[in-house]
C-alpha positions in Angstrom: 51.1 -38.8 77.6 51.2 -42.6 78.2 48.2 -44.8 77.6 47.8 -45.4 81.3 47.8 -41.7 82.1 45.6 -40.5 79.3 42.6 -38.7 80.6 39.2 -40.3 80.4 36.1 -38.3 81.0 33.0 -40.2 82.1 29.5 -39.1 82.7 25.8 -39.9 82.2 22.9 -38.5 80.3 19.3 -39.2 81.5 16.9 -40.2 78.7 13.4 -41.1 80.1 13.8 -44.0 82.5 17.3 -44.8 81.2 20.7 -43.5 82.3 23.1 -43.5 79.4 26.8 -43.7 80.3 29.5 -42.3 78.2 33.3 -42.3 78.2 35.4 -39.7 76.3 38.9 -40.9 75.5 41.7 -39.6 73.4 42.4 -36.5 71.3 41.6 -35.2 67.9 38.5 -35.3 65.7 35.4 -36.3 67.8 34.1 -39.8 66.9 31.0 -41.1 68.6 30.9 -44.9 69.0 27.3 -46.2 69.6 26.9 -49.2 71.8 28.2 -50.0 75.4 30.4 -47.5 77.1 32.0 -50.5 78.8 32.4 -53.0 75.9 33.5 -50.8 73.0 36.5 -49.0 74.7 38.0 -52.6 74.9 37.8 -53.2 71.2 39.3 -50.0 69.8 43.1 -49.5 70.0 44.8 -47.2 72.3 46.7 -45.9 69.3 43.6 -44.7 67.6 43.0 -42.6 70.7 46.0 -40.5 69.6 44.3 -39.4 66.5 40.6 -39.4 67.4 38.6 -38.3 70.4 36.6 -41.5 70.9 33.3 -41.0 72.7 31.8 -44.2 73.7 28.0 -44.0 74.4 25.4 -46.4 75.8 22.2 -46.9 73.9 19.2 -48.0 75.8 20.0 -51.8 75.3 23.1 -51.3 77.6 21.9 -48.5 79.8 20.8 -48.8 83.4 17.1 -48.5 83.9 15.3 -46.8 86.7 11.5 -47.5 86.9 9.4 -49.1 84.1 9.9 -49.0 80.4 7.5 -49.9 77.6 8.0 -50.8 74.0 7.7 -47.1 73.1 10.8 -46.4 75.0 13.1 -48.4 72.8 12.2 -47.8 69.2 14.9 -46.9 66.8 13.6 -43.3 66.5 14.1 -42.9 70.3 17.5 -44.3 70.1 18.5 -41.8 67.4 17.1 -39.0 69.6 19.2 -40.3 72.4 22.4 -40.1 70.3 21.4 -36.5 69.4 20.8 -35.8 73.1 24.3 -36.9 73.9 25.8 -34.9 71.1 24.2 -31.7 72.4 25.1 -32.5 76.0 28.8 -32.8 75.0 28.6 -29.7 72.9 29.8 -31.3 69.7 29.0 -29.5 66.5 30.1 -32.3 64.0 31.0 -35.8 64.7 32.3 -39.0 63.0 29.5 -41.5 63.9 30.7 -45.1 64.3 28.5 -48.2 64.6 29.6 -51.8 64.8 27.4 -54.8 64.1 23.7 -53.8 64.6 24.9 -50.4 65.7 25.9 -49.8 62.2 22.3 -49.3 61.3 22.0 -46.8 64.2 25.0 -44.9 62.8 23.7 -44.8 59.3 20.1 -43.8 60.3 21.4 -41.1 62.6 23.4 -39.6 59.7 20.4 -39.6 57.5 18.4 -37.8 60.2 21.0 -35.4 61.3 23.4 -34.9 58.4 24.3 -31.4 59.5 26.0 -32.8 62.6 27.9 -35.7 60.9 31.1 -35.4 59.0 31.7 -39.2 58.4 29.8 -42.5 58.9 31.8 -45.6 59.9 29.9 -49.0 59.7 31.8 -52.0 60.9 30.8 -55.7 60.7 27.2 -55.0 59.6 25.2 -56.8 57.0 22.5 -55.1 54.8 19.8 -56.3 57.2 18.8 -59.2 59.4 16.2 -60.3 57.0 15.5 -63.9 56.3 17.2 -63.6 52.9 20.4 -62.1 54.4 20.4 -64.7 57.2 20.1 -67.5 54.5 23.1 -65.9 52.8 25.1 -66.0 56.0 24.2 -69.6 56.5 25.2 -70.6 53.0 28.5 -68.8 53.4 29.1 -70.7 56.6 28.2 -74.0 55.1 30.3 -73.7 52.0 33.4 -72.1 53.3 34.1 -73.1 56.9 36.8 -75.6 57.9 35.7 -78.7 60.0 37.6 -77.4 63.1 35.7 -74.2 63.1 32.3 -76.1 62.7 33.2 -78.5 65.4 34.1 -75.6 67.8 30.6 -74.0 67.2 28.9 -77.4 67.8 30.6 -77.7 71.2 29.8 -74.2 72.2 26.1 -74.4 71.1 25.7 -77.6 73.1 26.3 -75.5 76.3 23.9 -72.7 75.2 20.5 -73.9 76.4 21.7 -74.5 80.0 23.5 -71.1 80.1 20.4 -69.3 78.9 18.1 -71.0 81.3 20.4 -70.1 84.2 20.6 -66.5 83.1 18.0 -65.5 80.6 18.5 -61.8 81.2 22.1 -62.3 79.8 21.1 -64.3 76.8 22.4 -61.7 74.3 25.9 -61.8 75.8 25.7 -65.5 76.1 24.8 -65.8 72.4 27.8 -63.4 71.5 30.2 -65.4 73.5 29.1 -68.9 72.4 29.0 -67.9 68.7 32.7 -67.1 68.8 33.4 -69.6 66.0 31.2 -67.5 63.7 32.5 -64.2 65.2 36.3 -64.3 65.2 39.2 -65.1 62.8 40.7 -67.1 65.6 37.7 -69.4 66.3 39.3 -70.3 69.8 39.3 -66.6 70.9 37.5 -66.2 74.2 35.3 -63.0 74.1 34.0 -63.3 77.6 36.5 -60.7 79.2 35.2 -58.1 76.7 31.7 -58.6 78.2 32.7 -58.4 81.8 30.5 -55.8 83.7 28.2 -55.1 80.7 24.6 -54.7 81.6 21.9 -55.5 79.0 18.2 -54.8 78.7 16.9 -57.8 76.6 13.5 -56.2 75.5 15.5 -53.5 73.7 17.7 -56.1 71.9 14.6 -58.2 71.1 12.9 -55.3 69.5 15.7 -53.7 67.6 17.7 -56.8 66.5 14.7 -59.2 66.2 12.3 -56.8 64.5 13.6 -53.4 63.3 16.9 -54.6 61.9 15.1 -57.6 60.4 12.8 -55.3 58.4 15.2 -52.4 57.8 15.8 -51.1 54.3 19.0 -49.1 54.4 18.4 -47.9 50.9 15.7 -45.6 52.2 17.1 -42.0 52.3 20.6 -42.9 50.9 19.9 -40.6 47.9 19.8 -37.7 50.3 22.9 -38.6 52.2 25.9 -36.6 51.1 28.1 -37.8 54.0 30.9 -40.2 53.1 30.5 -43.8 54.4 33.3 -46.3 55.3 32.2 -49.9 55.5 34.6 -52.3 57.2 34.0 -56.0 57.0 35.8 -59.1 58.0 36.4 -62.0 55.6 35.7 -64.5 58.4 32.5 -62.9 59.7 29.8 -65.6 59.8 27.5 -63.6 62.1 26.1 -61.3 59.4 25.4 -61.6 55.8 28.7 -61.8 53.7 30.1 -58.8 52.0 28.9 -59.7 48.5 25.3 -59.0 49.8 26.1 -55.4 49.9 26.4 -55.3 46.0 22.8 -54.2 45.4 23.1 -51.3 47.7 26.4 -49.8 46.7 25.2 -47.6 43.8 22.7 -46.0 46.2 25.5 -44.5 48.3 26.8 -41.2 47.1 30.3 -41.9 48.6 31.0 -45.3 49.8 34.4 -46.9 50.6 34.5 -50.7 51.4 37.3 -52.5 53.1 37.3 -56.3 53.6 39.9 -57.3 56.3 41.4 -60.7 55.4 42.3 -61.8 59.0 39.2 -60.6 60.7 35.8 -61.9 61.6 33.1 -59.7 63.1 35.4 -57.2 64.8 38.2 -56.0 62.6 38.9 -53.0 64.8 40.3 -55.4 67.4 41.5 -58.4 65.3 43.5 -56.3 62.9 43.7 -53.1 64.9 46.8 -51.6 63.3 45.6 -52.1 59.7 42.1 -51.0 60.7 43.4 -47.8 62.3 45.6 -47.0 59.3 42.8 -47.6 56.8 40.2 -45.6 58.8 42.6 -42.6 59.4 43.7 -42.6 55.8 40.1 -42.5 54.7 39.2 -39.8 57.2 42.0 -37.7 55.9 41.0 -38.2 52.3 37.3 -37.3 52.9 
């Protein structure tokens, strides 16, 4: 079956005032990708869909909202319950759980809570936390290792940021992601705007999860009880999150951790080095 003809199943799951969209693509072992059901299909390769059934699922930060929501509607616990709700809705007994960037915390915490339903955890482009110490490590890495051209590109993009946020404050998460391209991509001139086309965001969810929960999270909690193997994929040129060396104090807390640093990637190695990423991931899944 050609890529253009491969079947895609779409649907929605209602969770409180939110409507979570999902997209099921490909064949093979089921792998649930947490995030946007619009954005994330664009950054995983078509070839990977030949070996895995990729299930792209909104969380509440990307879901359509009907009615009013309060802070109690977008806690991390609620997000984890939503993932479990989707798993049950789709009738999946065991899944590979995949989380990129901040969604890596969601994947890891879901596996801690529901280990009986997780065969593998894949965390991509995630730092140990968004704490002040880890942000400082990211800044130091940027200051000491970045070429002048990359720094100049960031300065130009950040100059345009205030006006863009003022014009569309409800899109500031997406605007940040696009304008921080020099910190995000191996090719610092890469334009990520098309990846975000049509993506809806609920800023209070991101403000709470990214600004508070992931700032204070301690991923070491519960790792001693997690028997599921974990694959951690990082990009050498990722200046959005703490550099890979900051994972050192946590490594021994995992029972089964595999780390891969992709040399020509920034924050999104599954897109930037898709062939190598696919090969490393599939080889790891086969071995675990």
